Steps between C-alpha positions, in 0.01 A plus 500: 500500500273377779295217643164427660386216722130408509330228703218304339314265732285212394136564591557879527388762251733761654867523395753658735790715385775421748783702353578722203820689431684665216871558460610858574623537141174370352311747282177664616199276457662168588313477831169567331576241230583240766180577688294470180665168417413368848139615463472341153628168635258518791204554266627220274496268805141597584567744784250777558728716719855564609613614844830638625668683786717809475686706756292793608794732426575354155323780313640401161361145524167623634470745208565213257246267659227760546543632145456139382168471681597356840305621802614504862296279731710453813805621694721253690714643781849354545485303174862553399811390693580860595149546643366703208133456416368360173197595299301218344363566152272309267397522137186330374537398136226600263372217285 
């Protein structure tokens, strides 16, 4: 139904969500479930935050992330191969 790829670095308390996707035929809520699973694993590994990038024009993804508590903290021009900018987002986990 989907996948997610998260980087965990030794000596870092911040996880990084590199990629998340759901199959077109996947039911509603799969993306949110994947995101929650990534966050749960990050907390389990001792992380205090997770960061990610999303295309500035990917309104669906941005809605998901912001509704899950992610806040925008930077914009990166020319981030994607086609020159599109990315927004950087972060969520601080409550303990």
